C-alpha positions, 0 to 999 in steps of 0.5 A, spaced: 243 389 509 241 390 502 233 390 502 229 389 496 227 395 492 219 395 491 217 395 484 212 399 480 205 397 482 207 395 489 201 398 493 206 400 499 209 405 494 203 409 494 202 410 501 204 417 505 210 416 510 210 418 517 215 422 520 221 420 523 220 421 531 225 421 537 222 414 539 225 412 532 232 414 533 235 407 535 232 405 529 235 410 524 242 408 524 240 401 521 235 404 516 241 409 514 245 403 513 240 399 509 239 404 504 246 405 503 247 398 502 241 397 497 244 403 493 251 400 492 248 394 490 243 397 485 249 401 483 253 395 482 247 391 478 245 397 474 251 402 474 246 408 476 243 410 483 245 417 487 239 416 492 234 412 495 228 414 499 226 409 505 219 407 502 222 404 496 225 399 501 219 398 505 220 403 511 214 408 511 218 414 514 220 420 511 227 419 510 232 420 504 239 417 503 243 420 498 250 418 496 254 423 491 260 427 493 259 424 500 253 421 504 247 425 506 241 423 510 235 427 510 230 426 516 223 429 515 225 433 509 221 439 507 222 442 500 220 449 497 221 452 491 224 459 491 221 461 484 217 458 478 222 456 473 221 449 471 224 444 466 223 438 462 227 432 463 228 424 463 227 421 470 228 414 472 227 410 478 230 404 482 223 402 483 222 401 475 229 400 472 228 400 464 223 405 464 224 412 463 219 418 464 219 425 461 217 430 467 217 437 469 221 439 475 223 446 478 230 448 476 231 450 484 229 448 490 231 449 498 231 443 502 230 443 510 231 437 514 234 434 520 241 430 519 242 423 522 244 426 529 237 430 528 241 437 527 237 442 523 240 443 516 238 447 509 241 446 502 239 450 496 239 446 490 239 447 483 239 443 476 240 435 477 240 436 485 234 439 485 231 434 480 234 428 484 231 431 491 224 432 488 224 425 485 226 422 492 221 427 496 215 425 492 216 418 494 215 420 501 208 422 499 207 416 495 208 419 488 212 416 483 215 419 477 210 416 472 204 420 476 208 426 474 209 424 466 208 430 462 203 427 458 200 420 456 206 419 451 212 420 456 214 413 458 219 410 454 223 403 455 231 405 456 233 402 449 228 407 446 231 413 450 230 420 446 234 426 446 229 432 449 234 438 449 
């Protein structure tokens, strides 16, 4: 089912999520389907969107859904960084369409998580995928890209997008 995406300013976006527990297992397929449907709806309306975190649809659980070459479900992910190399990029979010934020992210990351069958998984990420999963992971801790802006002049309306390369 397509769920409403919580928008910037909604207090629920700033809450830290709890872990998905074995008791939540019967609810997981429905949450994943809602994340999938909501992501596809957003893509149809806005022509963008590769991933969505559960708190963006009001589910206060540590759950991320990504749809790129195939669907990925990240249950209780843990993100670490193998080195300190960082880069600056323009970040957008389904919770604030039309707004772009200049942020600094780690170039590489490692994500360890459980898949939808509660099997342990691990991915090494670089570049776009590293940035994407850092962005979604932040949602699980109540952190929005606006809170990671490089400085107080790093917020832009989409039509004012600038090249920072």
